[in-house]
N, C-alpha and C positions, 0 to 999 in steps of 0.2 A: 504494500500500500504506500503510495508516494506521500511524502511530507507535504502539507499544504501551508500551514502557518502556525505560529505560536502567539497566544495572547499574553501580553505583559500588562497587568493592571498597574497603573501609576497614580500617585497621589497628586501630581501636578504635571499636566500634559505639556504646558509651555516650558517647563524646566527639563522634562525628559526628551522632548523632540530634538533640541540641539545636541544632547548627549549622544543619542542614537544616530543622528544625521551627521553632525560636524565631526565628532570624535570617531565614530565607528563606520561612517561612510554609507549608512542607509539613506535612501532618498524617499521623500514623501511622495507617494504615488496616488493615494486617495485620502480624502479627509472629509468626514461628515461632521459639520459644525452645528447641526441642529439637533434638538432633543425632543422627541425621538428621532426625527430626521427622515432623510430620503431612503435609508436602507431598511428601516423597521417602522411599521406602524405602531401606535401606542399599545394596542392589545398584545401584539407579538412581543414587544420589548418588555411589557409587564410580565409575560410568561417566562421569557428568557432570564430576566434578572430577579424574578420571584417577588416583586413588590408592585403595589398599585402606583400609578403615576411615575413609573421608572423613567430615568433619564440618563443618557450617557453620551460621551463624545469619543470618537474613534479616529485614529490616524493609522493608515496602513503604510508601512515603510518597507522598502525592499533593497537588497543589494544587487550588484551586477549579475549575479547568478540566478536571481529570481527568488531567493530565500526571503520570506515575508514575515514581518512582525506586526501584530495588531497591538498598538499602544492604545489603551482605553482608560478613561477616567470617568467615573460615574458620580454625579451629584445625588442620585437616588437609585439604589442605596449608596450612600456616601462611601467612596473609595478612601480607605485610610491605610497608612503604612503598616504593614505586618511587622510584628516584633522580630528583631534580628534572629532570635533563636528559631523561628519558623522558616527563615530564609537560608539556613545553613544545613550542613550535613547533620543528620540525627532526626530530622522531621520528614514525614512522608510527603510525597508530591514531587513535582519536577524541581530539582534543586539548583540546577545551573543551566545556563544557555551557553552552549559550546560553539565558538566561532572559529572557522578555519581562516587563518591569516597568512598572507604571503611574506610579510616581514615582521616577525615578532619583536625584534629589537626596536624597530621604529614605533610600533604600537605601544610597547612598554614605556618608551621615552615620552610619547605623547600623553599617555594616561597619567604618568607621574607629573609631567609639566602642567597638566590640567588640574592637578590637585585631587585626583580621584583616588579613593582608598584602594589599596591592593592587599591581597591576603598575605603574600610574601614579598619581600623587598628584592626579589631576584627571580630570574627565569629558571625553571627546572626541567629536567628531562625524565619523563616516566618510562620511556622505552627508547632504544637506539633510533636515531633519526627523527625524534619528536621532541619539540620544545614547547613549554607551556607556562602560563601564569594565570592567576585568578584575580579579578577585581570586581567592584560593586557598582551597580547603576545608582542613580540618585536616590532611589528608595531602598537600597540595600540588597537588591536581587543580585545573585552571584553569576558572573560571566567568566567563562574560561576561554582564553585565547590559545589556539593550538596551531603550531607551524609544523608541518611534516614534509620531509623530502624523500 
């Protein structure tokens, strides 16, 4: 079954878009600014989000390969930042977003220069020919950069 997209719930879409676009190179391809909007009628959105008068904003961003992230911030039910312990290893669910990168040294330097928190202050190698490091998005979601040759 081919991968289609991953939804990343964010507490502040205006803060998260530059992180994913400018730092990580995803491009804004579709943006629904209305609530409920063009993509969902009010009844369907209520059913999907599980509340009456549901409202959300969605931005779809993709990289050059077509990998797509759905960045979503909902005012109803209000999207709040998950506690860090739910965003780390040890809790169930999708724990990290793994991104294949062509130049891990460059990304590592850009992440550090942007003041983004990293899990380790160095790039490590889990297997021969693979280099990696972990860092956090503005809401604390874990992202793993992987370079393989």
